[in-house]
C-alpha positions in Angstrom: 160.4 84.6 132.7 162.7 85.6 129.8 161.5 88.1 127.3 160.3 85.8 124.7 158.0 83.7 127.2 156.6 87.2 128.4 155.7 87.9 124.8 154.2 84.7 124.1 151.8 85.0 127.5 151.0 88.6 126.5 150.1 87.4 123.1 148.1 84.7 124.3 146.0 87.2 126.7 145.3 89.6 124.0 144.7 87.6 120.9 148.0 89.1 119.0 150.6 86.5 117.5 153.5 85.7 119.7 157.3 85.5 119.3 157.3 88.9 117.7 159.3 92.0 118.9 157.6 95.3 118.0 160.1 96.0 115.0 159.7 92.6 113.6 156.0 93.0 113.5 156.3 96.3 111.9 158.6 94.9 109.2 156.3 92.0 108.4 153.5 94.4 108.3 155.5 96.5 105.5 156.1 93.1 103.8 152.6 92.1 103.5 152.0 95.9 102.1 154.5 95.2 99.4 153.1 91.8 98.7 149.4 93.1 98.5 151.0 95.7 96.0 152.5 93.0 93.7 149.6 90.8 94.1 147.0 93.7 92.9 149.0 94.3 89.8 147.8 90.6 89.0 144.3 91.9 89.5 144.4 95.0 87.7 146.4 94.0 84.6 143.6 92.0 83.0 141.4 95.0 83.0 143.7 97.3 81.4 144.8 94.5 78.5 141.5 92.7 77.9 141.1 94.3 74.3 144.7 93.7 73.7 144.4 90.0 74.9 141.3 89.6 72.7 143.4 90.3 69.5 146.4 88.3 70.5 144.1 85.1 71.2 141.8 86.2 68.0 138.5 85.7 70.1 135.3 87.3 70.7 135.1 90.0 73.7 132.5 87.6 75.2 135.2 84.9 75.1 138.3 86.7 76.3 135.9 88.3 79.2 135.3 84.7 80.3 138.9 84.6 81.7 137.4 86.8 84.4 134.8 84.3 85.4 136.9 81.6 85.5 139.5 83.4 87.3 136.8 84.4 89.8 135.4 80.6 90.3 139.1 79.5 90.9 139.5 82.2 93.5 136.8 81.0 95.3 138.0 77.2 95.3 141.5 78.8 96.3 139.8 79.3 99.4 141.0 75.8 100.4 144.3 77.0 100.9 143.5 78.3 104.4 143.5 74.5 105.3 147.3 74.2 104.4 148.0 77.6 105.9 147.1 75.7 109.2 150.1 73.6 108.6 152.7 75.3 106.6 154.4 78.3 107.9 153.1 81.8 106.8 156.5 83.0 105.3 156.8 79.8 103.2 153.2 79.8 102.0 153.7 83.3 100.7 156.8 82.4 99.2 155.3 79.9 97.3 152.4 81.7 96.1 154.2 84.8 94.9 156.6 82.6 92.8 153.9 80.8 91.2 151.5 84.0 90.6 154.6 85.8 89.2 155.1 82.6 86.7 151.3 82.6 85.5 151.7 86.5 84.9 155.1 86.1 82.7 153.4 83.5 80.5 149.8 85.0 80.0 150.5 86.7 76.5 152.4 83.7 75.3 149.9 80.7 75.1 148.6 81.2 71.6 145.7 79.0 72.5 142.6 80.3 74.2 142.1 77.0 76.2 145.6 77.3 77.8 144.9 80.9 78.6 142.0 79.5 80.4 144.0 76.8 82.5 146.5 79.6 83.4 143.9 81.7 84.9 142.5 78.9 86.8 146.0 78.5 88.5 146.3 82.3 88.9 142.7 82.5 90.4 143.3 79.6 92.7 146.7 81.0 94.1 145.0 84.6 94.4 142.4 83.2 96.4 145.2 82.0 98.7 147.3 85.0 99.0 144.1 87.3 99.5 143.2 85.0 102.5 146.8 85.0 103.8 147.4 88.5 103.8 144.2 89.7 105.2 144.3 87.2 108.3 147.8 87.1 108.9 147.7 91.2 109.2 144.4 90.8 111.7 146.4 88.0 113.4 149.6 90.2 114.3 147.5 93.2 115.4 144.3 91.8 116.9 141.5 94.2 118.0 144.5 97.2 116.9 144.2 96.0 113.2 142.3 99.0 112.0 144.8 101.1 110.4 147.2 98.2 109.6 144.9 96.0 107.4 143.8 99.5 105.9 147.7 99.9 105.1 147.8 96.6 103.8 145.2 97.2 101.0 146.6 100.7 100.4 149.6 98.7 98.8 146.8 97.4 96.5 145.3 100.7 95.7 148.7 102.0 94.6 148.7 99.1 92.0 145.4 100.3 90.9 146.9 103.9 90.5 150.0 102.9 88.5 148.8 100.0 86.6 147.2 101.9 83.8 150.4 104.2 83.4 152.7 101.2 83.4 150.7 99.5 80.5 149.5 102.6 79.0 152.4 102.9 76.2 152.4 99.0 75.6 148.6 99.0 74.7 147.7 98.5 71.2 146.2 101.5 69.6 144.1 101.4 66.1 141.9 103.7 64.3 139.0 103.0 62.2 139.4 104.9 58.8 137.0 105.3 55.8 138.6 104.3 52.4 137.2 104.7 48.9 136.1 101.2 47.5 138.1 100.8 44.3 136.5 97.5 43.6 134.7 97.6 40.4 130.8 96.5 40.4 127.8 97.8 41.2 127.6 96.0 44.8 131.2 97.3 45.4 130.5 101.1 45.1 130.8 103.4 47.9 133.4 103.4 50.9 134.8 100.8 53.1 136.0 101.1 56.8 139.5 99.8 57.6 141.1 99.3 61.0 144.5 100.9 60.8 147.0 99.7 63.6 148.9 102.8 65.0 150.7 101.0 67.7 151.2 97.4 67.9 150.8 95.7 71.4 153.8 94.8 73.3 152.1 94.0 76.5 154.4 90.9 77.0 157.0 93.6 78.5 155.1 94.7 81.7 153.6 91.3 82.1 157.1 89.9 82.0 158.8 92.7 84.6 155.7 92.1 87.0 155.8 88.7 86.9 159.7 88.4 87.4 159.3 91.1 90.3 156.7 88.8 92.2 159.0 85.6 91.9 162.0 87.7 93.3 160.0 88.9 96.2 158.6 85.5 96.9 162.2 84.4 97.4 162.9 87.2 99.8 159.9 86.3 101.9 161.2 82.7 102.1 164.4 84.1 103.4 162.7 85.8 106.1 161.5 82.4 107.4 165.3 81.7 108.2 165.9 84.9 109.9 162.9 84.5 112.2 160.5 82.1 111.8 156.9 83.4 112.4 154.3 81.6 114.8 150.9 82.3 114.2 148.8 83.0 117.3 146.7 80.7 119.6 143.1 81.9 119.8 141.9 82.4 123.4 138.4 82.8 122.2 136.1 84.7 124.5 132.5 84.3 123.3 129.4 86.3 124.3 128.8 83.9 127.1 132.3 84.2 128.4 133.2 80.9 127.7 136.9 80.7 126.9 138.6 78.0 124.7 142.3 77.8 124.4 142.2 76.0 121.0 143.5 76.8 117.4 141.5 78.7 114.8 140.5 75.6 112.8 139.0 73.7 115.8 137.3 76.9 117.2 135.6 77.5 113.9 134.6 74.0 113.6 133.2 74.0 117.1 131.4 77.1 116.7 129.7 76.1 113.3 128.4 72.8 115.2 127.1 74.7 118.1 125.0 76.4 115.7 123.8 74.1 113.4 122.6 72.3 116.3 120.8 75.2 117.5 122.4 74.7 121.1 123.3 78.4 121.6 121.6 81.7 120.5 124.8 83.8 121.4 127.0 81.6 119.1 124.1 82.2 116.5 124.5 85.7 116.9 128.1 85.6 116.3 128.0 83.1 113.2 125.3 85.6 111.7 127.8 88.7 112.1 130.8 86.9 110.6 128.5 85.7 107.5 127.2 88.9 107.0 130.8 90.4 107.4 131.6 88.1 104.8 129.1 89.7 102.5 130.6 93.2 102.9 134.3 91.7 102.2 132.7 90.2 99.0 130.7 93.3 97.7 134.0 95.6 98.2 135.9 93.0 96.2 133.5 92.5 93.4 132.7 95.9 92.7 136.4 96.9 93.0 136.9 94.1 90.3 134.3 95.1 88.0 135.2 98.9 87.8 138.7 98.7 87.4 138.0 95.8 84.7 135.1 97.3 82.9 135.8 101.2 83.4 137.9 101.5 80.1 135.2 99.8 78.1 132.4 102.0 79.9 134.0 105.2 78.8 135.1 103.9 75.4 131.7 102.7 74.4 129.4 105.0 75.8 128.4 108.1 74.2 131.3 109.7 75.8 133.6 107.9 72.9 136.7 108.4 74.8 140.1 107.3 73.2 142.1 104.7 74.6 144.5 107.2 76.2 141.9 108.9 77.9 140.3 105.7 79.1 143.9 104.8 80.9 143.9 108.4 82.2 140.4 107.7 83.7 141.5 104.6 85.3 144.6 106.3 86.9 142.4 108.7 88.4 140.1 106.0 89.7 143.3 104.4 91.3 144.5 107.4 92.6 141.2 108.3 94.2 141.3 104.6 95.6 144.7 105.6 97.3 143.1 108.5 99.0 140.3 106.6 100.1 142.6 103.9 101.9 144.7 106.7 103.3 141.4 108.2 104.8 140.5 104.6 105.9 144.0 104.5 107.7 143.6 107.4 109.4 139.9 107.4 110.7 139.8 103.8 111.6 141.8 105.0 114.7 139.1 107.1 116.1 135.5 106.0 114.3 133.7 103.0 115.0 134.2 100.4 111.8 130.6 99.9 111.4 130.0 103.8 110.9 132.9 103.7 108.2 131.1 101.0 106.2 127.9 102.9 106.1 129.6 106.3 105.7 131.7 105.0 102.6 128.8 103.0 101.0 127.0 106.2 101.1 129.9 107.7 99.2 129.7 104.6 96.7 125.8 105.4 96.3 126.5 109.0 95.5 129.0 108.1 92.6 126.8 105.8 90.9 124.2 108.5 90.8 126.6 110.9 89.3 127.7 108.1 86.5 124.0 108.0 85.7 123.5 111.7 85.4 126.6 112.6 83.5 127.7 109.5 81.4 125.5 111.1 78.3 126.1 114.5 79.1 130.0 115.2 79.4 133.3 113.7 80.4 133.7 116.4 83.5 130.9 114.8 85.3 132.3 111.2 84.8 135.6 112.4 86.1 134.0 113.4 89.2 132.3 110.3 89.6 135.4 108.3 89.3 137.1 110.2 92.2 134.0 109.9 94.4 133.7 106.2 93.6 137.2 105.6 94.2 137.3 107.4 97.5 134.4 105.5 98.7 135.5 102.1 97.9 138.9 102.8 99.7 138.4 101.4 103.1 135.3 99.0 102.6 137.0 95.5 102.1 139.4 95.9 104.8 136.7 97.2 107.1 134.8 93.8 106.9 137.6 92.3 108.7 137.8 94.8 111.0 134.3 94.4 112.3 134.7 90.7 112.4 137.8 91.0 114.6 136.1 93.1 117.4 133.3 90.3 117.9 135.7 87.0 117.3 139.2 86.3 116.3 139.8 86.1 112.6 141.1 82.7 111.6 142.4 81.0 108.6 138.9 79.1 108.7 136.8 82.7 108.6 139.5 83.5 105.7 138.4 80.4 103.8 134.8 81.1 104.3 135.4 84.9 103.1 137.5 84.2 100.1 134.9 81.5 98.8 132.1 83.8 99.4 134.0 86.7 97.3 135.0 84.4 94.6 131.7 83.1 93.9 130.1 86.5 94.2 132.6 88.3 91.9 132.4 85.6 89.5 128.7 86.6 88.4 129.9 90.0 87.4 131.7 89.0 84.5 129.0 86.8 83.1 126.6 89.8 83.4 129.0 92.4 81.8 130.3 90.2 78.9 126.8 89.7 77.9 125.2 93.2 78.2 127.9 95.9 78.5 128.1 96.2 74.8 124.5 97.0 74.5 124.1 99.0 77.4 127.1 100.6 79.2 125.0 101.4 82.4 125.1 97.4 83.3 128.2 98.5 85.3 126.3 101.0 87.3 123.3 98.8 87.7 125.6 95.9 89.2 127.6 98.4 91.5 124.3 99.8 92.9 122.7 96.2 93.6 125.7 95.5 95.6 125.9 98.9 97.6 122.1 98.9 98.5 122.3 95.4 99.6 125.6 96.5 101.7 123.9 99.3 103.5 121.1 97.0 104.4 123.7 94.1 105.8 125.7 96.9 107.5 122.7 98.0 109.4 121.7 94.4 110.4 125.3 93.9 111.7 125.2 97.0 113.9 121.8 95.5 115.4 123.2 92.1 115.8 126.4 93.6 117.8 124.1 95.6 119.7 122.1 92.9 120.5 125.0 90.9 121.3 126.5 93.3 123.6 123.4 93.5 125.5 123.2 89.9 126.2 126.5 89.9 127.2 126.1 92.5 129.7 122.7 90.7 131.0 124.9 87.6 131.4 127.8 89.6 133.4 125.4 91.0 135.8 123.7 87.5 136.3 127.4 85.9 137.2 128.4 88.8 139.6 125.1 88.4 141.6 126.0 84.5 141.8 129.4 85.2 143.2 131.5 83.4 140.6 135.3 83.7 140.8 138.0 83.6 138.2 138.8 79.9 139.1 135.5 78.3 138.3 135.4 75.4 136.1 131.9 74.4 134.7 130.6 71.9 132.2 128.7 73.7 129.3 127.1 71.0 127.1 128.0 70.1 124.5 131.6 71.5 125.3 133.8 71.6 128.1 135.1 74.8 128.9 136.8 76.9 131.5 134.4 79.8 132.3 136.3 83.2 133.4 134.0 85.9 134.5 134.6 89.3 136.2 
């Protein structure tokens, strides 16, 4: 066989995508890191500019916060992009999405009508769901069970965006102060003083919106060019379930087949696998939800709490949060090579819990403790989203359809947070802490359940292997397993 054929055979046996030289796979991984960086700007800029957008569109804070809810629901619906990714080449898909996301970013400050901004965020959210699915599945697909450091590296790109977004937008945000002036109007009802809002620095957020959107468009065109250099071929999953039943099918058919077996109640081992997939989906969803919530509402949290920090100080606090997130993802990249992914999930959820306790203790005391809580929170959040995919890949290959499920779950869960925040954060800033604590504590419970299910899954597999060895099966045996016809390959 020639070199390319050898690579395809090895890829098919190992679950890694074929037709890739090691250098080209590294190149594509770096491209995905950059892609996630640019996509993450799209996520973080809304939180940094929410109050400026409120003034531009002359609406209430609750009305402008609705764009987060709308975008999150659209993000969930955007999971259906996964069906297209079964048909359209990954490079071309990423090109289209980057170009369209860039255009929505450029246009965000210019609509003048709130209804048009809502529509813009529907489009943006739909595309965001698609790119999140594509980047995660593509990375895991290229590296299979060795994906840990690489999926963490892709998310590291997103954390870099969280670090520098506040600095990019800081000098373009509107700054205003409340000044008390004497009331010169005559009449007994008009005596005393009045409060007037004075704008020190007008908003010019259209500049960074335009620049970042333009970069996204240019990068999308670059990715499209790589298609003509070397077309990427997605992997063909050779799925090995807990009963050692191997089905050489694509991800779409594989997932549908598993779902059918589970819903018909015909295989307990398949039920275990599906339960693990669904619970890991919740881990991915909670990580995305608290990340969006923290970066969107931490400026409001520190400005409207008893701390009463300035706009510039709120920007600095967001920057520190982003820096801690970078540190957390670097830690995730390193330890994912040596530490069990389930243990990583528990460890960093505990760190997140400690951060929320620090917020509760220090918010009404002084800013120093809140700065510390911000650092701890960012570190704890670092590896969480990527580790959900990593756990699943150890059990079953991550396919487009699993990606569809995860993006749909993430969007629905993330859509709840802005609804709660827009209604309650102005009256009680601790709403952000309470919501995060709910997700963190339920996450700890879910990881513990996943750990137990994987243990049970492996135990069932060991018992089955012992039984088949006793029956002297060989590697060439072909059996019928209702309702699926499969080739049984055992040790």
